[in-house]
N, C-alpha and C positions, 0 to 999 in steps of 0.2 A: 426771761422776763425781768420786770423795771420794777426795781423798789422805791418807795416814796422815803425821802429822810422826814418829811415833817408831820409833825404829831396830828394823830389821828385820832377821834374823840374814844372810838372801840380797839384803840391800840391792844393788845393781851388777849383779849377774847379769841376764844376757839369755837368754831363751827363746826360740826360736821353734818354737810347737807348728802342726806342720803334719799333722797326724793329726786322724783322724774318731771317730766313735762314742764308744768310753767309754775302754778302757785307755790309749791312748797320750794321748788328754784329760785324764783325770783325773790321770796325774804331771805334767803340763804344770799345774793347778789346784794339787796339793799343794805344786808350787813359787812358784806369785804368792801361796798365801795365806801364806807367808812372805818376803813383799818382793821374790821376783825379778818383772823388768819380760818380761812374757809376752805374746809377737804372734800371734795366732792365724792363719793364713793358708790361706784359704781359696777356692775356686776360686770365679770369679767368677759362676756361671750353678749351680753345684752344691754351695751351703754342709755345714757337716759335718749330716748327717741326723738328727743328735741336737735340733737345732732343730726339730723336727718329731715330735720319739719322746715316746709318752706326752698326756697332757690339756693344752690350752692355756686361755689368756684372752685374749682380743679380738685370736685369732689369731695370740698369740704364745705358745712352747712355753715351759712350765713347766722343765722339765727344762735348758735349756741355759741356764738363770737361773741355775744352780745350777753346771751342768759349765762355763759360758762365765766364772763371776766371777774376779774380778782379770786379766783378759787385755782388750788392746787389741786390735781383729779388724781386718785388711784383705784386701785380693782380691787374688789373682794365681793366673794360669792359667800353671803352672809346664811347659805341653806347648810356651808360645808364646818364643821366642828371648826376647820383652825380660820376659818372666816371668822365665824362667832365669838372664839376667844379673842383675836383680833381685835373685831372691833369694840369688846370689852375694854379690853388694853387701852385703844383710843377714845374709848369713852370715860376712862379714868382722867386723862386729858382735859376732855373738854370740858365747854360751860354749854353747850349746845348743841342738841341734835335734833333737825329735818328729817322728817320722815313723812311719807306718803302711802303707805303700803294702807292695804284692804285690814280694816279692824282685826283682830287674831293672827295677822301675818306675822306682824315682831312674835310673839309671845310661842308661835308653831316653833320657831326656830329659837325656844327660851331666851330673847332678848327684848323680853317686854321691860314695863318700868320697874316691877320688881327688882331683876337682874340688873338694869341698866341706874338705878337708883342704890344699887348695893355698890356696885363697883364706885360711883361717881352722888354722894348724897346731894351736893350741890349743884347737879347735872339738871336744864331745864327741857324737858322734851315735846319740841312743837309735833303734833301730830296732822296736818290736813287732810281731809278726804272729803268728799261731794259732799256728804249727808251727817257727820259725825261720826261719834265711837260710840252711841245707842242711839236707840229707836228702831221702828218697822223697817227703814231702809238703811241700815247702817252697813248691812255686807253687801248691797248691792254696789255693783261697779259705776262710777260715774264721773263727769266731768263739767268743766265748767258751762257746757252750751245746758247741759239740764238745768242748772242753777240759773240762767240768763232767760229759761221757760218757765221755771218753779214759781220765780220770784216773783213775777207781775210783769217784767222788763219787754219780755218779748208780745205782753199782751197790751201793752200801751206805746209799743214801738211799732211808724208804718203811717202810712194812709186811714183814712176810718173805713176805707169800700176795700181794702186791700190785708189780704192775710198777716197774721203776726208776723213782726220780721227781727231775726237773730240777727246781731252784729257779727261784722266779717271779721273780728276779731276775736282772740283772747282775754273778755272784759269781765267777766264775773272772775275768772284764774288771778288777773292781775289786779283787782280791788282784792282780793281774798291774799295774796303774795302782799300788798303795802301791810295789808290787815297782822297776818302773822309777826310780820317785821315789829310793827307796834308790840301785838303781844309778846311776843317775843320780850322784847326792850323791858317789858313792863313786868311779868315774868322774874328778870335779872333785876330790876329795880328792887322787886317786895324781897328777894332773895338777900342781896347785897343790905339793904335796912333793916331789915329783920333778922339774920343770921341764920334764920329757920331751914335753910336749905331749899333746893329747886322744885320742882312744878313740874306738873304735864298739863300743856296749854290743848286744849282742843276744838280745831279751827274748823268747820262744816262752809264748804265754800258754796253752799247755799243762802249762807245767811249773811254775810257782810253786802254784797250787793243790797239788799234789803235795806240798810243803814242807806245808801248810796239812792236809794228808788225815793227816799225824802219821806214824808207821813200818809202815805196810804191805807197801811191799816189803820192808823186814828182818824182819819177821814173816814174809814169803812165804821169803823166801830164807832164812832159817836152819831153819823149822818147816813151810813148805808152807804156813802156815795162810793160808787167804782168810775178808776180814771178808766177812760176810754183813748182810744187813740186817735191822735189828732196832729199827724203828721208832723210838719215844722210847728205848727201856732201851739199855744201854751192856754190853759185855761187861767192861768193866773194873771195874763199882762199882754197887750197889742198895742202898737206892731211887734210882732216877733215872728219870722220866718226868714227864707230864702228868696234873694230878689234877682233878677237878669239883669243887666247893663246892658247897652248900646252894643257894646264891642266883643257881645257873647261870653262873658264872666258873670260869675254870679258872688253876690254879697252876701252876710249875714246881719240881720238888724235884731236888737235885743233892746226893751223899753222896760225893765226892769222897776225903776224907779219914776216916781211922776216926772220928774222934772225931766227926765232925758225923754220920756215922752212929748209934752210940748214941746222942749226943743226938735224934735222929728218933725213934728208938725207944722212949725213956724217954716220950718228948712224947706219942706216939699209945698211950702205955697198953700196950703191947708188951715190955717190959724184958727177958721169957723168953728173946726170942731173939737178947738178946746174949751170952746163954752159949752157945748154940750154936756147936759146933767149925767149923761154915763161915761164922760170922759174922766170922771174924779178919781175912778178908781180902776184896779189892771183888771180886777175880775170883769169888772160890768164893760170896760174897753173891750177884754176878749171876748164877749158874747158880740161884739159888734165888728169881727175883723174883717169881715169880708169889704165894709166902709174903708178901715183903716190899710189893710194889705193895697185896696185898689188905689190909693194914694198915694201910698209910696213907691208898691211897685210902676206905676205910671212914671213919677218922676225918676225914677231909676232907670228905666228903660231909653230914657232920652239921652242919658249920659253914659260916657264911658267909664271905665272901674276908676281910673285914675282921677278922675272927674269925681263920683261917690264919694272915694275917700276923700280929698281935700276939701271937698265941702262939709262932710260931715267932722271929720279934726277942726276944720273952724269953727264950726255948731257948738262942739262939742257937746257930739252925739254921738253914742253908740254902735262899730259898724265892725266888719273885718271882711276879709276875703277869702271865700268857699278856694283854700288850697288843697292842689295833693302834694305828695312828696319830693315833686321835681320846685317845689314852693316853695318849702320848709327850709330846704338845705339854702336857699338863698337870700332868705326874709330877713333883713334886716336888723328885727328885734332880737330874733333866734342868733344870729350872730353876735350881737351885744353882749347877751349870757354865755354865749359861748353852747351852748343848749348841745347841740352838735359837735362832739370835738373829733379831733384825731387823734389814732392811739395804734401805735408801731406794733406789728406782728410778724412776728415771726417765717407765719407759713404764707401769707397773703400779703405782705406790706402793710401799709398805710392803711387803716380804717377810719372813716367814717359814723360815729355810733351818737346815741343819746350819751349825754355826761350824766355826770351822777346828777340823784334828783331833786334835791335843793342846796344853795347854799350857807355858808355858817363861816362867819366872821372870822374867830380865832383858830380853828379847828377843822378845813375841810373837805371833804370826802376826794379820793381821786380812782381812776380806772388805772392802775400796775400795770395789768395786761390783762391780753383778751382771753376768751375760753381757751384753751390748755388741750391738746389731742388726748384721745381716750388711756387714764393710766399711766401719761408721761410721771408723775411724781411719786408710781407705789414704791419705788426703790429708797427715794430718800426720803418718805417721809415713813414710812418703816421703818427703816432705819436709826431714825430720829428718837422714833418710838422706844427703839433700842434692841430690836430684832437682828439677829446677826444671819449672814449668810446662808449658815445652815439652817437655819428656820424660815427664810424666804425661798428656799431650794424645796424643801419641804411641804408647803402652802401649796408652792407651782404645779407642784409631784402630785398633790390634793386635789388640784383645779379649783382653790379657792382666791388665787390671783389670779 
């Protein structure tokens, strides 16, 4: 493991990551990236399933290298008495616990908020579940896919005459993970400002994605408006779509600002459209998207991607190439930002992965190490906690480690 000597904003913060798969663990990753000491607690026989999600190399899951970075890993069976007692000892030293068991599971093991807050009144417990801690769906099993369906995301995604479309990645989980990290920091700020101790964060994965979807509930409440599927088009502005270039590439154009829309029409040789009465607002332009798409699409179809991008840049109009991961890895803007950075891994050697989420000028985050093997730090962490070799042996005999 590679430590950093740079002062980090969350140095001294201890986080126990009891969660599995994506939303909860991602929140812990975000905290670890900025200096928190994150201890990943996994079942001895059933590690976090993200270790086996997606492609692997030499039998080692690559997703885990990203999701498990900056975390020390230990094993602990919380359903065993020894595992329960050890977690309470760990909780007494921690600032945050993140878990995503179904509501009532921790309580079944006598590890609910009553027991955890008794062990550490300053503790923040973040509970990340599909549906939240109460309500008629609370005890149902659930994943981010269900949130993408329930929230209205799938209903507005796809072509008008095609089925609702789910994202091919963990969108709701990712949004919930970022929201959980924010919620944890909010709870910690409240604790430290008021001195009144910790509290419980109840994060339902079905909720943050609603914020990302914008004012749909407000539109419906006030106007009865239900947003339909519009493919790549927007109801709020046009032209806004993807367009194919002469060399078979694709680019995306956006005209959210009136001035940009005017620049695009001048660029593609249709300045007369600017004088149309309906061109003055984004919503009216959206109602004439067929005309605008034809104008932009015909112009782009006669030029290569390089020519299109250069012309749009010269005109100060908004455009971007449609990139796959191969393009992302070599994109000069991402390279300038070090968005994809290289990390040394003891198991697989140099790995390229996403860097920390944002840059701080004085106290930057860092990737200190990629995801560690299952239980790699169990003895070290528990010895630091004060457990003796005899106690570790007893826990192993019990099956708690």
